[in-house]
N, C-alpha and C positions, 0 to 999 in steps of 0.2 A: 504494499499500500504506500503511495506517495504521500508525503506530507508538505504542507505549505503554511506560511504564517498568514494571520487573518489579513494583515496590511497588503501582503502580496496578492492574496485571494481577491481583495477588494479591487486592486489595481488591474487584475488580469481575470476577472470573474468569468466573462463570456468565453474567453480562450481556454480557461480551465474546465469549464462545463463541456465545452465542445471536445476537449481532449478526454475527458471521462467517457462520453458518448461513443467516440471513436475507437478508443483502446479497451473499453469496458473494464478498465481497471478503477478501483475506488480512490478517492482522494480524501486525506483527513486534513482539516483546517485546525490550526492551533492558535491559541493566545497565550503568550508568555511561556510557551512550551507545553501548555496543557491542552488536550484535544477539546475542541467546542462543537465540531460537526464532522460527519463523514458524508461526503458526496458519492453516491453509488449509482451506477447505471440503471436504467429501467429494467425490470425483471424480465419483460416480454417486448418484443419489437411491436411497435405501433404501427398499424397498416395506415400510412399517411394519406394514401388515396381515399380513405373513407371518413376523414375528419372534417371536411368542409360541408356546409349545408347544402342539401340537394344532392348529395354523393349517392344516396340510395334510391335514386330516381327510377331506374329501370330493374330494380332488384325484386319487386313484388308482382304477383298476378293476381288480377281482379276476377273472381269467379262469381257470376250471378249479378243480381241487380242490387245496388247499394241503397237505393231510396225506397224500394218497395216494402210495404208493411210486412212484419214477420209473422203475422197471424197469432200473435201472443198478446194478451192484454196485460198491460202494466198495472201495477198497484198505483201509480201515480195518476192513472186516467180516472180512477174511481173517486179521487177526493173531491168533495163539493165545497164550495165557497162558504164560509161561515159568516153569520151576521154579527156585526159589531155588538158588544154588551152595552148595557145602560151606563156604565161606568166610563165609556169612551166618550170624549167630547172633544170639540174643535176649539182651540184657542186662537183667537185673532190677535195678531200683533200690529200695533199702530206705531207709527215713527212721529216723533215729537218734531215740530218745527221750531227752529231757533230764530 
């Protein structure tokens, strides 16, 4: 495992991260000789072609009609509107003129 001081890591952060990614060797960052962080490569290679929005555009197949009713009655369709109770009242707010 390579070791680098925190001040050198701060100055060369992007290059150090790229080196860890490319060589797949971890990097230990130290402060006053004591370890503060270990930079490790990702455990799995990320498929970079599938990371942008819309990348799964042609990866699914639609079978059947998407907007046709299913023929199943939903519980939400059976709910009826409730009337307000006597405790409910409308409060009118007025604005004062100055």
